[in-house]
Structures are given as structure tokens and as C-alpha cells.
C-alpha positions in Angstrom: 98.6 151.5 103.9 95.4 152.8 102.2 92.1 150.3 103.0 91.0 150.4 99.3 91.3 147.3 97.4 93.8 147.2 95.0 92.6 146.7 91.1 94.3 146.5 87.8 94.4 149.5 85.6 96.8 151.2 82.9 97.9 154.4 82.2 95.3 155.0 79.7 92.6 154.3 82.4 93.8 157.6 84.2 93.6 159.8 81.3 90.5 162.1 80.4 89.0 163.1 77.4 90.1 166.6 78.1 92.4 168.4 76.2 95.5 169.1 78.4 96.2 172.8 78.4 99.5 174.3 80.1 102.1 176.3 78.4 104.3 174.1 75.9 107.3 172.8 77.7 105.6 173.2 81.4 107.0 171.0 84.0 103.4 169.9 84.8 103.1 167.4 81.9 105.9 165.8 83.0 104.2 165.6 87.0 100.6 164.4 85.4 102.3 161.8 83.6 104.3 160.6 86.6 100.9 160.8 88.5 99.1 158.6 85.9 101.6 156.2 85.8 101.9 155.9 89.6 98.6 154.9 90.1 98.1 151.6 88.2 101.5 150.4 90.0 99.7 151.6 93.5 96.7 149.7 92.4 94.5 152.6 92.9 90.8 152.4 91.7 89.4 155.7 89.8 85.9 155.2 91.7 87.7 155.3 95.0 90.0 158.2 94.0 89.5 162.0 94.3 91.7 165.0 93.3 91.1 168.2 94.9 92.7 171.4 93.7 92.5 175.2 94.5 93.5 177.7 91.9 96.7 178.2 89.8 98.1 176.1 86.8 98.5 173.2 89.0 95.1 173.2 90.1 93.8 172.3 86.3 95.0 168.8 87.5 91.5 167.3 88.2 90.4 168.0 84.6 93.1 165.6 83.4 92.7 162.5 85.8 90.1 160.2 85.3 88.9 159.9 88.8 86.4 162.3 90.7 87.7 166.0 91.1 87.0 169.1 92.6 88.4 172.0 91.1 87.7 174.6 94.2 88.8 178.1 95.4 91.9 179.9 95.9 93.9 178.3 99.0 90.9 176.2 100.5 91.8 173.0 98.6 92.6 171.8 102.1 89.3 172.4 103.5 87.2 170.6 100.7 89.8 167.7 101.0 89.1 167.5 104.9 85.2 167.4 104.4 85.9 164.8 101.5 87.7 162.3 103.8 85.3 163.0 107.0 82.3 162.0 104.5 83.9 159.0 103.4 87.2 157.9 105.1 87.6 154.9 102.6 88.2 157.7 99.8 92.0 158.0 98.3 92.1 161.9 98.2 94.8 163.7 96.5 95.6 167.4 97.0 97.1 169.3 94.2 98.4 172.9 95.1 101.1 175.3 94.0 103.7 177.7 96.2 101.3 180.6 95.4 97.9 178.8 96.0 99.3 176.7 99.0 101.8 178.9 100.7 100.2 182.4 100.2 96.5 182.8 100.4 96.1 179.2 101.4 98.9 179.1 103.9 96.6 178.9 106.9 94.6 176.0 105.3 97.8 174.1 104.4 99.1 174.5 108.0 95.7 173.0 109.7 95.5 170.3 107.2 99.0 169.1 108.3 98.6 169.6 111.8 95.4 167.7 111.9 97.0 164.8 110.0 94.2 164.3 107.4 95.2 160.9 105.3 95.7 162.4 102.1 98.6 163.2 99.4 99.5 166.9 99.1 101.5 167.7 96.1 102.7 171.4 96.1 104.2 172.4 92.6 106.7 174.7 93.4 107.7 176.9 90.5 108.9 179.9 92.8 106.3 182.2 90.7 102.6 183.1 89.9 102.1 181.4 86.4 98.6 181.8 86.0 98.3 185.5 86.8 101.1 186.3 84.5 104.3 186.0 86.6 104.1 188.2 90.0 106.7 186.8 92.5 105.3 184.0 94.9 106.1 183.4 98.5 108.9 181.3 97.4 110.5 183.4 95.1 114.2 184.0 95.3 115.4 187.5 96.7 116.4 189.2 93.6 113.6 187.8 91.3 112.1 190.6 88.9 108.3 190.3 88.2 105.7 192.5 87.1 105.2 193.2 91.0 109.0 193.3 91.7 110.4 195.1 89.0 113.6 196.2 90.8 114.0 192.6 92.1 111.9 190.9 95.4 113.8 192.0 98.8 111.4 189.1 100.4 113.0 186.3 102.2 111.3 183.2 100.2 109.6 180.5 102.1 110.6 177.1 102.2 107.3 174.4 101.7 109.3 171.7 103.5 110.4 173.8 106.3 106.9 175.5 106.5 105.3 171.7 106.7 107.8 170.4 109.5 106.8 173.5 111.4 103.1 172.9 111.0 103.4 169.3 112.5 103.6 167.3 109.3 104.6 163.5 109.5 105.9 163.3 106.0 107.8 165.4 103.9 109.4 164.8 100.4 110.7 166.4 97.8 111.2 165.4 94.0 111.3 167.8 90.4 109.0 167.4 87.6 111.2 165.1 85.1 113.1 163.1 87.6 112.6 159.3 87.1 112.6 159.2 91.0 109.4 161.1 91.1 107.3 158.1 90.9 109.2 156.4 93.8 108.4 159.8 96.0 104.7 159.1 95.1 104.7 155.8 96.2 105.9 156.6 99.4 103.7 159.4 100.3 100.6 156.9 98.9 101.6 154.4 101.4 102.1 156.8 104.5 99.0 156.8 106.7 98.4 160.6 107.2 99.1 163.7 105.7 101.7 163.2 103.2 103.7 166.4 101.8 105.7 166.5 98.6 107.2 169.4 97.4 107.7 169.0 93.4 110.0 171.7 91.8 108.5 172.5 88.5 110.1 174.6 85.7 107.8 177.3 84.5 108.9 177.8 80.9 107.7 181.4 80.5 108.0 183.0 83.7 111.0 181.5 85.5 112.5 179.3 83.3 115.2 177.0 84.4 115.3 178.4 87.7 116.3 175.1 89.2 118.7 173.8 86.3 121.6 173.7 89.1 120.1 170.5 90.5 117.2 169.5 88.3 118.2 170.2 84.8 117.7 166.9 82.8 121.2 166.1 82.2 124.3 167.4 83.9 123.1 168.2 87.6 123.2 164.6 89.1 126.0 165.5 91.2 124.1 168.3 92.8 121.3 165.8 93.8 121.2 164.1 97.0 118.8 161.1 97.0 117.7 159.8 100.2 116.9 156.5 100.9 115.9 155.2 104.6 119.1 153.2 106.1 121.2 154.2 103.3 124.3 156.5 103.7 123.8 160.0 102.6 126.2 159.9 99.5 126.3 162.2 96.1 128.2 162.8 93.3 128.6 159.5 92.4 129.6 158.4 96.1 132.6 160.8 96.4 131.0 163.1 98.6 128.7 162.7 101.5 126.9 164.4 104.5 128.3 164.2 107.8 127.3 165.9 111.3 129.6 168.4 112.7 129.5 167.6 116.3 130.6 170.8 117.6 128.6 173.2 115.6 125.5 170.5 115.8 125.1 171.2 111.7 125.5 169.4 108.8 128.7 169.5 106.6 129.9 168.0 103.3 132.9 165.5 103.4 134.8 163.8 100.8 134.6 159.9 101.0 137.9 158.2 99.7 137.9 154.8 98.0 134.1 154.5 98.9 134.6 154.6 102.6 131.8 156.5 103.8 131.9 155.3 107.1 135.5 156.5 107.8 134.3 160.0 106.5 131.5 159.9 108.9 128.9 160.1 106.4 125.2 160.0 108.1 123.1 157.2 107.3 119.5 158.3 106.7 116.7 157.5 109.2 113.4 158.7 107.8 112.0 159.3 111.5 114.6 161.3 112.7 112.8 164.7 112.7 115.8 167.0 113.8 118.1 165.8 110.9 114.8 166.5 108.5 115.1 169.9 109.8 118.6 170.2 108.9 118.2 168.6 105.4 115.3 171.0 104.7 117.5 174.1 105.9 120.7 172.9 103.7 121.7 176.1 101.4 122.2 174.7 97.8 125.2 175.7 96.8 127.8 174.8 99.6 125.3 171.6 99.7 123.3 169.5 97.4 119.5 169.3 97.0 117.8 166.9 99.7 115.5 165.0 97.8 113.2 162.0 98.4 111.8 161.1 101.7 113.0 163.5 104.0 110.7 162.6 107.0 108.4 159.7 107.4 106.7 158.9 111.1 103.3 158.3 111.4 100.8 159.0 114.0 97.2 158.3 114.2 94.9 160.3 111.3 92.2 163.2 111.9 89.5 161.3 110.4 90.2 158.0 112.4 90.0 160.5 115.6 86.8 162.0 114.3 85.2 158.6 113.3 85.8 157.3 116.8 84.5 160.2 118.6 81.3 159.9 116.5 80.9 156.3 117.5 81.6 157.2 121.0 79.2 159.9 121.0 76.4 157.8 119.4 76.7 154.6 121.5 73.8 153.4 122.8 71.5 156.3 121.5 68.5 155.8 119.3 68.6 157.4 115.9 65.5 159.0 115.8 65.3 162.6 114.1 61.8 163.0 114.9 62.2 162.8 118.5 65.4 164.9 118.5 63.2 167.6 116.7 60.7 167.4 119.2 63.3 167.6 122.4 63.0 170.8 124.5 61.1 173.7 123.9 58.4 172.5 121.3 54.7 172.9 121.1 51.4 171.6 118.5 49.4 174.4 117.0 46.1 172.9 116.8 43.0 173.8 114.8 41.2 176.9 116.4 44.6 177.9 118.3 45.8 181.2 118.0 47.0 182.5 114.7 50.4 182.6 114.3 
């Protein structure tokens, strides 16, 4: 848990005087409100909170949260977040990015902030399109996506942000979507994880990729295609009439019917957030035959990057005198006196 003294705030304390400027109907509005509503429940302090973003629609976020904020450069938000956390490890750092910003030009930086395990919350808004630059296909766009850069349809295989994060060594992986009532609970879980917490948030782009997630994220009527995971609870969906079981022959997951609520007889798996192998399977489940896995997929903390750096600094400084003048004079130095040679 973050080592920041909880304080009492309200949603209004986290709203700025800036006009919120996204396209009418954009899913970013719902995500912003979810974050602003969640922060008071966490006891977060605006004076100790920093939002860092790169470039893209999602990256306007720091303007709209009454805290410290850095709107940085394309794909490089993780580098700035790392510097901020190392300069002051007590700060509560949130990193906001998108599928283009974080998975394309910033993919390398995203990988390293995850493998290093910097203590921060990483919110990746995934609308499967480049919105700010007018609708080009992105690394997460589905095959067949038509756009200004793929007028005949994209032939690329889309990247999976959660699979990428797991492959990079992330110790916390979660999913949600913009208008979900469960999103605040996902954000809370990410906040309480000590280390890099990666949250993929499916976000509707009303202009360039409208309703692409409606099969599982429509405001009404898609509940049966959502698998909301809870640690220690069976993986049930469709009002408990179906569940996820392990095919022991193929070592893959499968959908099973649950008769009369007897999920144990059906072989439904109980979710264990520390099971990395099952997390990989959940991330890779093809939507259609399977529901969309949402909530906390994986949560298994390990020591953080900044804690290791701080310990190394303390060890290096132990027993040494902090004397800058002495340090500068050490080695090949000389003094020029009056009457000496011209330089």
C-alpha cells in the first residue's frame, strides 16, 4: 500500500477549472469521472499525486485532475514517471497513455517501466485507433479495420496490451471498460498494488471507431459476455449459468455449462490472482467463443525499482562525507595563481 497519509477529499477537490475537451460522447469522460470519484475513496492527497501522460486524446488527462501533472512527449511518459518517482518515492504516480502512445512509439518505454516494476498506476486507454491524429489504425486495431492509412482494411495482427505487459514481466494486470460500474474497483486494486500496476481500459472512440466494443461493453445487454474476475471466486458468467474450466488434455481453457448452480461439478476454476499461467490463458482467450476477461487478472507483487535504487544509494553513501568541494578537487586538478601562465 502506498506510504502516503490518507486525507479526506471530495470529487470536487479533484476537478480543475479547465474545460474538459474531448469529442461529445467520448469514453474518456467516463474514465475521468471514475478516476476522480475513486481518488477520494483511496484517501489520496492532491499535493502528493502526479499524473503523467504522453501524446494522444487520453494524454489530456493531467489538465483535468487537480493535482500535479506532466503532459510530456509521445510515448515517453514512463521515462518521466521514472524520474519523478526516483526524485521523490513518496509521490503517488499515475501514468495515463493510449494504445498508440503506449504500444507503438512508446512500446519500448512501456516494456521497461513494467520490467523494472516502478511503483505507479499505468492506465492504458485502448480504443483500437489513433483518435487525436484523425483515425489511423493503431497497434491494437483488428484485422480488417478500415482507416485513412488502411483504406482496404488492416492486414496486421493486433497487439494485446495485457499479453504484452505479462511478457514484459508486469506483476499486476487488470482490465476494465469506460462506462463500467466496476472500473473504480479495478482502479482501487491497482492503487493498492505495490509496484507497476497495468490497467487496460477499453474506451469507445465515438468518431473513428464507434461501438467497436459493444459485444461485451455496451452499457446494457452485454453483461452475459463479461467475465468479471474476483480472487478466490469461481470464474462464472452469464448469470452463473456458464463458467471457465481447464481442459486438462489440451492444457487450455474451455467454457462449460453450470447446472443448478453446481459450478464445482462443472469443473469451474476458482480465480487465483497469483497464478501467472492462468493469467496468460485469460488474456489470450478469444472473444466470441469465450467471454471477455475483466477485473484483476494477475496480482503478485515483488520489490519495486525505486526501493532497490534507494537501497543502492544508501549503501554507496554509507560512511562517506557529503563534501562537493572535496569531490571536485579530487584527481587531476590544479590551481592557477596570480602571475602564472596565461590560459
